[in-house]
C-alpha positions as CSV (number, residue, x, y, z in Angstrom):
1,P,0.0,0.0,0.0
2,P,1.2,3.6,-0.6
3,T,2.7,5.4,2.3
4,L,2.1,9.1,3.1
5,A,5.4,10.9,3.9
6,M,5.1,14.0,6.2
7,E,8.0,16.4,6.4
8,F,8.4,18.4,9.6
9,T,10.3,21.7,9.6
10,N,11.4,24.0,12.3
11,Y,9.8,27.5,12.5
12,D,11.7,30.4,13.8
13,F,9.3,32.4,16.0
14,T,11.7,35.3,16.5
15,S,11.5,36.2,12.8
16,Q,9.0,38.9,11.7
17,P,6.5,38.1,8.9
18,P,6.7,40.2,5.7
19,S,4.9,43.5,5.6
20,D,2.3,42.2,3.1
21,S,1.5,39.2,5.2
22,P,-2.0,39.1,6.9
23,F,-0.3,38.1,10.1
24,S,2.0,41.1,10.2
25,A,1.6,43.5,13.2
26,P,-0.2,46.8,12.4
27,S,1.9,49.9,12.2
28,E,1.2,53.3,13.7
29,G,-0.1,54.6,10.4
30,D,-2.8,51.9,10.3
31,G,-4.9,53.9,12.8
32,L,-4.9,51.0,15.4
33,F,-2.5,52.6,17.7
34,F,-2.9,56.0,19.5
35,K,-0.7,58.6,17.8
36,P,0.3,61.5,20.0
37,L,-0.3,65.1,18.9
38,D,2.5,66.9,17.1
39,G,4.8,68.3,19.7
40,G,4.2,65.7,22.3
41,A,5.2,67.0,25.7
42,E,5.6,70.5,24.4
43,D,1.8,70.8,24.1
44,Y,1.5,70.1,27.9
45,E,4.1,72.7,28.7
46,N,2.4,75.4,26.6
47,E,-1.1,74.8,27.9
48,P,-2.5,77.8,29.9
49,P,-3.1,77.3,33.6
50,L,-6.5,75.9,34.7
51,L,-7.6,79.1,36.5
52,E,-6.9,81.1,33.3
53,E,-9.0,78.6,31.3
54,L,-11.8,79.1,33.9
55,G,-11.6,82.9,33.4
56,I,-10.0,83.6,36.9
57,N,-7.2,86.1,36.6
58,F,-5.7,87.1,39.9
59,S,-3.9,90.1,38.5
60,H,-7.3,91.5,37.2
61,I,-9.0,90.7,40.5
62,R,-6.3,92.6,42.4
63,G,-6.4,95.5,40.0
64,K,-10.2,95.8,40.1
65,T,-10.3,95.5,43.9
66,I,-7.7,98.3,44.2
67,A,-9.8,100.4,41.8
68,V,-12.8,100.0,44.1
69,L,-10.9,100.7,47.3
70,N,-9.3,103.8,45.7
71,P,-12.0,105.5,43.6
72,I,-10.0,108.8,43.6
73,K,-7.5,107.1,41.2
74,K,-8.0,108.6,37.8
75,S,-6.4,105.9,35.6
76,I,-7.2,102.2,35.4
77,D,-6.2,99.7,32.8
78,P,-9.1,99.4,30.3
79,E,-8.6,95.7,30.1
80,I,-9.2,95.4,33.9
81,A,-12.2,97.7,33.8
82,E,-13.8,95.7,31.0
83,D,-13.0,92.4,32.6
84,S,-16.1,90.3,33.3
85,D,-14.7,88.3,36.2
86,L,-17.4,86.8,38.5
87,A,-15.3,85.2,41.1
88,G,-14.7,88.4,43.0
89,P,-18.4,89.5,43.2
90,F,-19.4,86.0,44.3
91,V,-16.8,86.1,47.1
92,F,-17.8,89.6,48.2
93,A,-21.5,88.8,48.3
94,L,-20.7,85.7,50.3
95,L,-18.6,87.7,52.7
96,L,-21.4,90.2,53.1
97,G,-24.0,87.5,53.9
98,S,-21.6,85.7,56.2
99,T,-20.9,88.9,58.2
100,L,-24.6,89.6,58.6
101,L,-25.1,86.0,59.6
102,L,-22.8,86.7,62.6
103,R,-25.5,89.1,63.8
104,G,-28.2,86.4,63.4
105,K,-29.5,87.8,60.1
106,W,-30.0,85.4,57.2
107,M,-29.7,87.7,54.2
108,F,-28.3,85.6,51.4
109,D,-31.6,85.4,49.5
110,Y,-32.0,89.2,49.7
111,I,-28.5,89.8,48.7
112,Y,-28.5,87.6,45.6
113,G,-32.1,88.6,44.8
114,F,-31.3,92.4,44.9
115,T,-28.1,91.8,43.0
116,G,-29.9,89.9,40.2
117,V,-32.7,92.4,39.8
118,G,-30.3,95.4,40.0
119,C,-27.9,93.9,37.5
120,I,-30.6,93.4,34.9
121,A,-32.0,96.9,35.4
122,L,-28.7,98.6,35.2
123,Y,-27.6,96.5,32.2
124,F,-30.5,97.9,30.2
125,L,-30.2,101.4,31.6
126,V,-26.5,101.7,30.8
127,N,-26.9,100.3,27.3
128,V,-29.8,102.7,26.6
129,M,-27.7,105.7,27.6
130,A,-24.6,104.5,25.6
131,T,-24.5,106.5,22.4
132,D,-21.4,104.6,21.2
133,E,-20.9,100.9,20.7
134,Q,-17.6,101.0,22.6
135,A,-19.5,102.3,25.7
136,E,-21.9,99.4,25.8
137,V,-21.5,96.7,28.4
138,N,-22.6,93.1,28.6
139,I,-24.5,91.5,31.4
140,Y,-21.3,89.8,32.8
141,Q,-19.5,93.1,33.0
142,T,-22.5,94.6,34.8
143,V,-22.5,91.8,37.4
144,S,-18.8,92.1,37.8
145,I,-18.8,95.9,38.4
146,L,-21.7,95.9,40.8
147,G,-20.4,92.9,42.7
148,Y,-16.9,94.3,43.1
149,C,-18.3,97.6,44.4
150,L,-20.0,95.7,47.2
151,L,-16.7,95.5,48.9
152,P,-17.1,98.7,50.9
153,M,-20.5,97.3,52.0
154,V,-18.7,94.4,53.5
155,F,-16.7,96.9,55.7
156,L,-19.9,98.4,56.8
157,A,-21.3,95.0,57.8
158,I,-18.1,94.3,59.8
159,S,-18.3,97.7,61.5
160,S,-21.9,96.9,62.5
161,L,-20.6,94.1,64.7
162,A,-18.9,96.7,67.0
163,V,-21.0,99.9,66.4
164,A,-24.7,100.2,66.5
165,P,-25.8,100.3,62.9
166,T,-28.8,102.5,63.6
167,G,-26.9,105.0,65.7
168,I,-25.4,108.3,64.6
169,I,-22.0,106.7,63.9
170,G,-23.5,103.7,62.2
171,G,-25.7,105.9,60.0
172,S,-22.9,108.2,59.1
173,L,-20.8,105.2,58.1
174,A,-23.7,103.9,56.0
175,V,-24.0,107.2,54.1
176,V,-20.2,107.3,53.4
177,V,-20.2,103.7,52.2
178,V,-23.2,104.2,49.9
179,F,-21.4,107.2,48.2
180,W,-18.2,105.2,48.1
181,C,-19.9,102.3,46.3
182,T,-21.8,104.6,44.0
183,F,-18.7,106.6,43.0
184,S,-16.6,103.5,42.4
185,A,-19.3,101.8,40.3
186,A,-20.0,104.9,38.2
187,Y,-16.3,105.3,37.6
188,L,-16.0,101.8,36.3
189,F,-19.2,102.0,34.2
190,C,-18.4,105.3,32.6
191,T,-15.7,104.7,30.1
192,P,-14.1,107.7,28.3
193,H,-17.1,107.4,25.8
194,M,-19.6,108.0,28.6
195,L,-18.0,110.6,30.9
196,D,-20.9,113.0,30.3
197,K,-23.4,110.4,31.6
198,K,-21.7,109.7,34.9
199,T,-24.3,111.7,36.9
200,L,-27.2,109.8,35.2
201,V,-25.6,106.5,35.9
202,A,-24.8,107.4,39.5
203,Y,-28.4,108.0,40.5
204,P,-29.7,104.4,40.0
205,L,-26.4,103.1,41.5
206,F,-27.1,105.2,44.6
207,L,-30.5,103.6,44.9
208,F,-29.0,100.1,44.3
209,Y,-26.4,100.4,47.1
210,T,-28.9,102.1,49.4
211,C,-30.9,98.9,49.5
212,F,-27.8,97.0,50.7
213,A,-27.1,99.6,53.3
214,L,-30.6,99.2,54.6
215,L,-30.2,95.4,54.7
216,T,-27.0,95.9,56.7
217,M,-28.4,98.5,59.2
218,F,-31.9,96.9,60.0
């Protein structure tokens, strides 16, 4: 009968199959492997800080706070004045409510409620009075300016812990703080294109900050 001869050969597993073989390993260009972006580690080095991506700029926060504390200063960087940072206003409103809470007064809802209504009203008012497109402000800039100018009101709330807010001294401090907040906000709102409207802008601002002074006093 015929015999079947089988030939066994040794296979070298260390050798690589040819590139056109179906068993060849895919290359980076086949799309099966993750290919890093151009530049590699340099992209991570050039990425902006996380706080900057979130819109929090400590240099602008410091500059705007100094501008509120020193309203007599005649010059301010336009980039800082037009900054729409909301971190500072949130912190100042929180400080105001926390200070009043030390006197047993829960005012957070009133503070944020008055702030929201006042920001919307002043946003429309300022844009109606703006005769130039460069003098217009957006809602975020309005909230930022009004919130930053609450800082003197925080000082009034702190002083009310030691001085009777409804007395002569407390009332005098309240009047000074209201004018302080009003002048600072009008100064930030009225760009060089709206200097002739500063008095008109100051009147609603005076009413706005008077509400917060009354919350602090009573």
